[in-house]
N, C-alpha and C positions, 0 to 999 in steps of 0.2 A: 504494500500500500504506500503510495507516494503522498507527498504534501501538496501536490499540484492542485490549485484551486480549492484548497481546504477551507471551509467556512467555519468561523467561530463567532461567538457573540462579541459585540463591540467592546474593546478594551482600550484603556489609555495608559501609556507608560511614560513616566517622566524621568529623565536622566539629570542627575545633580552632581556638580562639582563645586569648586570654591568660587572662581571668578566667571565661569561660563564662557571662557575663551579658548580652552584647550580640550580637556578630556570629555566633558559632557557633550559638546557639539560633535566631536569625533564619534563618540558612541552613538549619538542620535543619527548621524549620517550613515554610519555602517549598519546600524540596526534597520533603517529603512531599506537599505540596499539588500540586506539579507532577507527581509520580508518579501521583497519583490522576487529575489532569486528562488525562494522556497514556495512562492505562490500562496502565501498566507494572506488572507483577507480579514477585515474587521478589526485591525489593530492600528491605533494612531499613537504618535509619540512626539515629544518635544523636549527641550532641555532648558535648564536654568541654573543659577548659581546662588549659593548661600550668601556670598559677599559680592555679588555682581554689580558692576556699574552699568546702568541701562544704556544700551546703544553701542557699547564697545564691540569692535570687530574681533573676529577670531585671530589668534596669533598667526603670523605669516608661516612659520614652520609647521603649525598645525594644518593650515590650508594645504601646504605643499605635500606633507606626509599623507594626508587624507586623499589628495588627488592621485597619488601613486596607487592607492587602493581603488581608484575609480569613483571616489566620493567627493562631491563639490560642496564645500562649506564656506565658500568665498563670500556669500551674501549674508552669512550669519551675523546677528546682532545680539549681544548679551542681554539677558533678562534676569531679574531677581526671582528667587523662589518665593513668590507670594503665597500666602496661606490658602487663598482660593484655588490656586493652581494645584497645590498639594492635595487639598480636599477632593478635587475632581479626579485624582489619579487612582487607578486600580493598583498599580505597582510603582514604587519609587526606587529607582536604581541609582545608587550612589557609588563613589569611587574609593572611599576609605572608611575604616571603622569609626573615625572621628566624625565624619559626615553622618554616619548611621546613628551615632549616639545623639547628635543634635536633632536629626529628623524624627527620631522616636519620641522626642518631646512634643512634636507638633502633629504627628499622625500615628495611627496604630502601628506598633512594631511589626505586625504581621505583613504590612505593606512594604517594608523596607528590605532591600537586597543590596549587599555589597558586591559589586561586579568583580568576578574573578578572584575573590578573596582580598582585593585591594589593588588599585592602579596608582603607581607613584606619579606625583605632579611633575610634568616635563617643563613647566614654565621657566623661561630663561635659558633652556638648553639648546644645543645644536640640533641639526636636522636628524642625526642618528638617534638622539634621545627621543625625538618625536616619532621616528619610525618604530622604535621599540614600544612606545606608547600605543601606536596604532595596532601593532601586532598583539600586545597584551589585551587591548580592548576587544579585538576580533576574537581571540581565543576565549575570553570571558563570555562574550555574547554567544559564541558557538556552543559552549558548555551549557549556558543558560537555556538556549533554545532546544538543544538535544536532550537535556536532562528531563526527567519526569516532571520537575517543577514547572517546566515550560514545554508543553506538549502540543504540537500542532498550532502554535501561535497563541496559546492560552495558558497563563499560569494556573496551575492546579494545586489543590491541597485536598487530602483525603481525611475524613473525620472518623475516628474510631467510635463505634456505637458501644458505649460503656456497659459494663456488666449489670448495673442497676436498671438499664433499659432492656435487658434481655433475660427471659426466663427459659431455663433448660427444662423442658416439660416431660421428657421420657427417655427411655433407651439407656444406652451404655453409660453416658455421662450423668444422667439423672441419678442412676444407682450409685455412682461414685461420689457425686456431690452429697447425697444423703448419708453415705458412709462417712464422708469427710466431716459432715455436720454432727452426726450422732455418735461417732466412735473416735475418729482420729483427732479431732480438736480436743476432746476430753482426755484422750490418752497422752497427748503432748502436754496439756495443762498439768496433768497429774505428775508427770516426770519433772516438769519445771518447778512445781511446788515442792516435790521431794528433794530436789537439788538446791533449793533456796533461791532460785532465780527471781521469783516474785518478791520475796522478802527483801532482796537487795534494793528494790526500788524505793523502799522506805529507809535505805541505808542502815537496815537492821540485819542482824545475824542471829537466827534462832540458836539456842543452846544445843539443841539436838541435831543441828545442821551446820557443822563446822566448815562451811564452804565460803571461801572468799570470793567476792565478785571477780569475774574474769573480764578480759578486755572485750569479749564479744557477747557477754550476757545481755546487754541492753538490746543488741540486734536480735537475739533469739526471742526475747519477750516482745519486742516491737513487731516482729513478723507474726507472732501469735496474736497480738492485739489487732493487727491489720486483718488477719484471717477472720477473727471473731467479728470485726466490724463489717466485713464483706458478707458474712453469713447473716448478721443482724439486718442488713439492708434487704434481705429476702425473707427472713424468718424472725419475727419479733420474739424476744426471749428476755423477760424482765430480770431473771436471775443472772443471765450472762451479761446483760447491760450493767447491772449493779456491780458485778465483779470488775468490769472495765472501769466504771466510775471510781471505784475504790483505788484501783491502780493509778488512775489519773490524779486523784487526790494526793497519793504518795509522791507522784512526780512533781505536782505543784508545790507541795510542802518541802521537798528535797532540792528543788531547783535553786541555784545560787541567785543572788541579787542581780547579777549582770545578765542572767538568762542561761548560764551554763548548766548543762545536765549531763552527767555521765557517772554511773555508779562506781566504776572502777577508779576513776581519777578523784572523784570527790571523797570516796571512802578511804583511799589509801595513798593517793599520789597527787594531791592538790597542787604541789609545786611543779608538776610535770605537764600541766595543761598546755596543749598545742605545741609540744616540744618533741614528741616522739611520733614520727610519721607512720610507723608500722603498728601502732597500738589501736587502730580501728576507731578513733574518736569520730571522724567525719562519716565513716561507714555506719556506726551506730546512730549518729545524728540523722543520717539519711533515712534509715528504717523507721526511726521514731517519727520523723516528719511525714512519711508515707502513711504510717498508722494513724496519725492525727488527722490527716486529710480524709482518710477512709472513714474514720469514726464521725467526723463532722458531716460527711455526705450521707452517712447512714442514719444519723440521729438528729442532726442540726445543733448538737451541743458544741460550744465553742471553747470550753476550758482547755482541753488538750491542744486544740489548734492554736490558741493564744500562747500557751506555754512554748510550743515549738516555733512559733513566729518570733518570740523573744530570743530563742536560741539561734535561729537563722539570722536574726539581726546582729547578734553578737559575732557569729561566724563571718558575716559580711564585713563588719568593722575590723576584726582582727586580721583577716586574710586579705581582703580587697582594698579597704580604705586605708588602714594604718600599716598593713604589712608587718605585723608584730609577731606572727607565728614563725617558728623555726623551720617550717617547710611551706611549700607553695601549694602542692596538690596532695590529695589523700593517697595513702599507700594502698588502700582498697577502695576502688571506685564504687560509688553508689549514691552519694549525696547529689551528684549531677542529675540523676533521674528524679530524686525527691524534690529538688528545687523547682524543676519544671512543673511537677504536679502542684506544688505550693503556689506557683505563679498562676496556673490555670484555675486553682481554687479561689485565690484571693484577688486576682487581677493586678497584683503588684509586680511591676516589671523589674524591680530590683532583684527579685529572686531568679528570674530568667537570666538577667545579666550576671548574677553571681555564678549560676551554673555554667554560663558561657565562659566566664573568667577561668573556672577550673579546667574546662575543656581546652581553651586556647593556651593556657599556661603549661599544660603537660608536654614535656619534651622540648619546651621552648628554651632557647639559650638564656633568657632572662629569669627562668625559674631557679629557685634556690637549690633544687636537686641537681640540675645540670651544672650550675656554677660550682657546686661541691664535687662534681665528677661522679654523681650517682645516676647518670643517665643510662640505666641498664634496661636491656630489652625485656627481662623478666618482669619489670615493673611498668612496661609500656612507656618508658621515658626516653627511649633511644632516638626518637624523632618527634617533631611536632606532629600532631594528630593528622593534619591534612597531607602529610608526606608518608604516612604509614600505609603499607600495602600487604603485609603479611601478619597473621595473628601470632603474637608473641606473649610468652610469660604465662602466669597464672590464668587458667581459662575462665574462671568465674569473673575475676577482676577485669580481664580483657573484654568480655562480652558486656559487662556492665558499662565499661567505658564506651564501647561501640554503640550501645543502646543510647547512652547520653549524647553521643555525637549525632546519632540519627534524630533525636529529639530536637537538638539545637539546629541541625540542618533544616528540619521542617519548619520550626518556629521562625527562624531567621532567614529562611529561603537562601541558605548558603550552599550553592551548587558545588563548590570545591569540597566542602565537608561531606556532602552526600555522595560525591564521586569516590572519596576515600572510603566511606562506609560500604559502598558497592564492591570495591576491590577487596576489602577485608572480609566481607560476607562470602564472596566467591572463593577466596583463599581457604576459608574454613570449610565450606561445604563441598568444595571440589577436590580438596587435597588433605584436609586434616580432620575430617569428621567420620565417626563410625557409622555403620549402616543403621544403627539404632538411634542415631541423632546424638549420641554421646560425644563429648569432646574432652580433651586432656588425656594425653597418652602415657603419662608417667606420674608416679607418686612424687618424684623429685620436683618440688615446686608446684605440684598439682597443675602441671602446665602443658601447653603445646610444645612439641619438640621440633619436628621438621616435616616437610611435605611427605605424605604417604607412609609415615612411621606410625602404624596403627596396630601394635601388638594386641593380642586378644587376652591372654591370661594375666598380663600385668597392666591391662588398661585401667586407668584411673576413672575416667568418665563419671565424675562426681555428679550427683543428682542436681545440685545447684547449678552446675555448669550447663547441663541440658536445659534447665529452666531459663538461664540467662541467654542461651542461644535462641530460645523461643521468644523471649522478650525483644531481642535484637531483630528477629525475623518479622514480628508483627509491626514493629516500628518502620522497618523498610517497606512493608506493604502499604504504609500510609504515605510514603514518598513516591512509590512507583507501582502502577497496576501491573505487576508481573507475578505470575503464579508461583515462581520458584521460591518466593519467600514463604508463602502459605504452605507450600509442599514441605519445607523444612520444619515449620511449626508443627504440622501434622505428624511428621516422623518422630519428633520429640514427644508429642502428646501420647502416642500409643506405644512408645518404646522406652526411650532413655529417661524420661521423667517418671512414667508410671511404674517402671521397675523399682523405683526407689521406695515404694510403700507396699506392704504385704497385702494379700487379698482380704484379710480380715481388718485391715486399717490400723493395726496396733503397733507394728514394728517396721523398721526402715533399713535401707541400705544407703550409706554415704557414697560408696563406690559401686560401680555397675560394670564388672568385667564381662567380656564376651566368651570367656572360657574358664571353667573350674576343673582342675585335675587333682583329685584328692591323693592319688598315688604319689605325684610329684611333691605334694606338700608334706607327705608322711616321712620323707627322707630326712633323717636327723641332721645331716649337714646343711640342710636347707631350711630348718625350722625358724631361723631368724630372718629369712628372706621376707621383705615386706610385701604383702599381697592383700587383696580385698578379703574381708571376712566372708565366711560361707553361711553364716546364720544371721538373720536380721536382728537388729538391736532396737530396744525401745527408746533409748536415749544415748547420746554420745557426749564425751567431754566437750567437743566442738559440735554443737547440735544445731548447726545452721540449716541442715536439710529438712528435718521434720516440719518445722513451721513454715519453711519455704514451700513445701508440698501443700500444706493446708491452705495457704493463701493463694497459691497458683490455681488449685482446683476450685476454690471459692470464687476466683475472678475469671473463670474460663469463659463466661458469657461474653466478655469483652474481646475475645479472640475470634469471634465468628463472623461479624459483619462490619462493614464500613460504608461510607458514602462520600461522594465528591462530584462536583459538577452536576450532571443530570443522571448519575448512576448510583445504584445501590449494589454493593459487592457482597457476594457470599464466598467466604474464604474457607470455612470449615463446615462439614456436614454433621450436624448435631440436632437432634429433635428439640426444637426451640421456637420461641416467639420473640421477635424484636418489635417494640412499640416505642417510636421515637419521633422527634420533630425533624422534618426534612424540608429545609427552606420555608419554614412557616406552616407546613402542612403536616398533620398527623399521619404517620405512615406505619403500617403494620406488615411485617414479613414473617411468615410461618413456614417452618420446615417440619415435615413428618417423615421419619426414617428410623430404621433399625440398624443403621450404620454403626460400626463396621461389619457386623454380622451379615448385613445385607447391603447391596449396592444401589437399592432403589431409594429415591428421594422425591417427595412431592412438595412443591412450593406454592404458596398462596401469598399474593401481595395486594394490599389495599392502600389507596392514597398515593399512588405513583403513576397515575395516568399522565402520559406525555413524557415519562422518564424511561430509564432502562434498568434492567436487572442483569448483572454480570455474575456468571456462575463459573467457579473454577473447574478446570479439567485436570485432574491430578496427573503428575508425570508418570505414576505407576500404571495408569489406566490405558490399556491398548485399545479397548473397544468400549464405546459408550453411545448412548442415543438419547435424544430429546424428542418430545412429542410436538415440538414447534421448531421451526427453522430459525436459527440465530441470524441476526442481521450482520454480525461480524464475529470473528474469532481471532483474538489478538493476545499474544503473550500469555497463553494458557487460560484465558477467560472467554467464555461464550457470552455474547451480548444479545439481549432480547429487548426489542422495542415494545413498550406497554401502551396499548391503545384503548384500555378499558379500565373502569373503576375497580374491578376485581380481576386480577390476573392469576392464572393457574398454569403450572408447568410441571411436567413429569420428566424425571431424569433417571437413567439406568446406567450404572457402571458395572462392567463385567469384573467379577471378583475371583476369577480362577487363580488358584495358587501358582506362583512363578518362582523359578530358580534364578538366583542372581550370582554373578561372579564379580570380583573386585577388579579394579585396574591392575594391569600387569606390573605396575610400579609398587603395589602393596605386597611386599614380600611375605608378610605374615599370612596372607590368604591364598598364596599360590597353589593351584591345583585343587582348590576347595570351592564349595558353593554354599549359599545360604538360601533359605526358603521363606517366602513372604506371601501373605494373602491380603490384597489391598494394601492399606498402610501398616499392617501389623507384621512385624518380623517374628519369626519362630525360632525355637532352639530345641535341641535334644537334651534330655536329662538321663542320668544313670538309673533313676528309679523306674523308668520305662524301658530303657534300652540296654541295661547292664553296664558294668564297668568297662573301661578301656574304650571310650567313645572315639578315640583316634583310629580305631580299627574299623569304623563304619564308613561305608561308601554308598552314596546315593545313586540310584538309577534315574537320571534326570529326564529320560525319555518315556518313562512309564507314568500313567495318570496318578495324580495325588488325590487321595480320598479324604473328604471332610467328615469329621466325626465329633460328636459332643462327648467330652470326657465327664462322666458322672461325678467323679470325685472333685474335680476342679470346677465343674459346671461351666466349662468354656469350650469354644469351638477349637478343636485340635485337628491335626493333619497326620495322616498315615501315608508314608511314601515307600515305594519298593526300593530295596537296596541289598547290600551284601555286607557280611562281616568277614574280615580277613582271618582265615583259619590258621591256628598255630601248626607248626610242623609236627608230623606224627612221630618224629624221631624222639627218643628218650636217652639222654636229656636233649632238649631242643637247642640247636646251635644258635649262637648269638647272631651270626651272619650266615646266609645261605644263598644259593642261586635263586633268581626270581622264579616264582611259581604262580600259577593261576588258581591258587588254593583259596577260594572264596565260598562262603556259605550263604545261601539266600537269607535275607532278614527283612523284617518289616520295621521301618523306622518311625517311631512316634515323635511328632513335633508338637510342642505346646507354645502358646504365645510367650515371647521373651519376657514380657512384663510379669509373667507368673512364675518365673523360675525361683527356686529356693523357698517354696511354700509347702513342701512335703518332706521336710527334713534335709539334712546335709547330704548332698549328692553331687556327682560330676555333672557338668553342663557344657554345651558348646553351641555356638551359633553357626560356625562354619564347619562343614564336614567334607570328607573326601568325596570324589565323584569317579564313577566309571563310565567312560564314553563308549 
């Protein structure tokens, strides 16, 4: 599909620089030329200056350099940036961050874009300087027009339909949300009470609980509070609400006069406030802020929110205004996301600007970390964020950073930042992600290692890392209407995240390996080798994952739908109803489905006449059908024009089990295959298939049978295969000539998320194959 003669609604773009004699008239002239070249209609533009002298001509070198590009600005006359001009603009494109800061005082920050990340002022320079300016401007405009933020001549933004506007009404995820509400939330609360985490919020230590506050306890409790708030938004519970109110009272009572709150530092280390980058202060603050926003949205109560606003104001003063902290950016990213949520909740732009401050400072030569020589890749400090192209370091921290970058890119229309996010997402999902959606290949630093290094038995694949990847993916889907982002979110949902909690909702995995070999672990010389546990635990010393699971499952409604322009997007197939305001019109979208057990989905939409519905076509789906013809299929979404007040659509996805092989560059999976049905990855366990799973070989050309396992009550798969037979010689030789000694075997596969629910046993996602 070309851009030729593409029609868009009328839009007005204003280019702003300082004097309106160099950069902005060059940008305006090149922009008009590019619109003509691309055949884009319905867009108008002009330029102005924040300090322009009316009537001043363009600089001579600006005229000459623009002319070399084929753009005539010789008749340009400078104009000041009058307020009426700015108010009439849909988008204000400026040249520097300083321009942006000034303009955000006069117009909505959402309208302001910094071109190309910033264009230096060529004023007073020679012709070569102006040529460089023209080149930079053209590159910035090309990125702007090619990026999703500027699609076909129209700036776009996509709005997430929040979980409070979506009810999950049945099926797979309704069951798990009920389990999360009725069992898991209480199980985590009980463990946190037993370990003294809640007591610490009153700076108290019970005599029978000799636990000292840890650097991440505030985060653990905050994520639980956010989970409870999200559940309260759907299910009123006076006892639960009172419990939260009591915790909030403890926070208010324990909060320092200047707004500081952290149980670890206040109780034991008051003299170390904002001096130890790696002690999780800002990480804990971020989770507390997110919890406060969620509780305010669920109940309307402001006490918690006001406490955290005071804390955020202190952080702004210490880090951004006065620069008194001994570090510039947090050791564990998270506060960047929270500050954006706080900005959206309160409308206070200072919080958005503080988030952007932390994003822009990371890896920047002016940051204290880089000045001290601490610019290490494992802490994502090796480069300024806009220059990063490979995922490095601690996988949870990295994806929290990338999620924050995506938030800022979207809010500030920063195309350079969104381009960096796209590169990072591609690097993760095309070279550094497990088939389960897990990320982080090693315990050493809980980190990414290198491209295609994806060992199975030593995979770290932390549950929180999978969740952070889903958070990154959903944010990218709000920047670009590309199904690859929702595909990865779906992979995480049904595999790498869900494996982190037991089927009964009471115990958890921190790590999620793709292979367990009990024989290898039983060798005495290897007993100190660090590997994932094989039995789920109810609580961990570092218990970040359990409350992260509870809040993620409680917030899942916010991962299903979005809208933008004239289109409502369906990203995930979950039995649900979304009831929301779409451009001033009440809109209801309903899905009826038994997915992922079944590939059939029925949609009903009301209040969207004259609009479009976009439905994702999953990358795993080879065959699908709609009962209506889409008007367009682009980047993995089928678009349907809606011409009635009540629109209905039936969708069928073929769910035949498929065998997968890894890239030849993934040495850990050479000669092996994995089995999946729809979005669900499967594995074999010793309890079904006996020990020595490495002796199993799948017959990938025989049909795979679907069967419901009564003990698990899950849809499982039986595949034809073989088991390598031991040599009949006694004693069996250690090495022998190759033989075709295989015994027929039936391989039972269960969903990967259900492994380790029937006692300690061997497990493998990847098995051998016989061709």
